[in-house]
C-alpha positions, 0 to 999 in steps of 0.5 A: 462457496470458496473464496476467489483470488480477489477475496483472498487478496483483500484478506491478505492485505488486511494482514499488513502492519497497516492493512486496510479494512477487509470488506466488500468495497476493497474486494470491488476495488481489487476486481476493478483494478487487477486481472486474476493473474495479477491478483495471484501475483500480489498474493505472493507478496508478503503481508506481515511486514511494515511499510515500504519493505520490498522483496526481489522478483526472485523471492516472489517467483519462488512463491508464485510459480511464475518466471522471474522475467515475466514476474518482473515485467508484470510487477513493473506494470503494476508499479506504473499503474500505482498498484504496488510500491517499487524501490531499489533493493539491497542488490541494486535491482527493483524490489516490490511490496504491497501498498499499506493503508495511508502509505500509497493505498489508496492515494497512488491510484489518484496520483495521475489526477485524471477525471476518468470513469475508472477514477470516478468508480475508484473514488466512490469505492474508496469513500464507501470502504473508508466511511466512519462506520466501516473503520469503526467496525474494522478497527474500533471494536476491540475494546483496546484501552487508549493507554496501558501502563507497562513496567519499565523493566519488563520486556514485551515481545512485539510480533508486528509493528510499523515505524517509518523513521523520518529522515534528518534532512534531504541530503540524508535521503536516497539520491533519487529524492534530492537535488543536492543543491539544498535541504529545502529543494527535494527532487520530488516535492509534493505534487499539487492536486486539484480536488475533482468536482465530482468528489467534493462534498461526498460523505 
């Protein structure tokens, strides 16, 4: 039986630099959150990139077959719902990329901190998707050694890597992340979240 768009998107996301485990629970999360058209658009976003590297709607439109205006509206809606990452690109316009595991996925889904049937279903799927045995199956079965000694004068080609460079201070951050008053007073401090009672103690 041929894969549908949600199964293809799950495999596509697993190809990210920090991709989630491709399993039935990720597919279920995508089915619960996206329409088929939205899943098709996300398939047009690149996967072989590091976290937070955005591309413009024009670049995505060339791969999706959807007009730039329609695509921009659709991606903007997905960003508001926490299903894609959005930031200003080099030209000043909005750019978009897939969330990577631990960089918005699956945290962004729960940022509204709302106790809704959708949030409950997604919390259950997240727990099942990221349980210990699933993570070991996806990431721990390669037999890779913890350390490898590499000669200092040898150059090794790196095909894929994900490095997030820490900012030296809030003043070095983009304007939307700082107040300008002091390094210790960011404009977007972490939002305190109260654990929901139905999620406490789940394994």
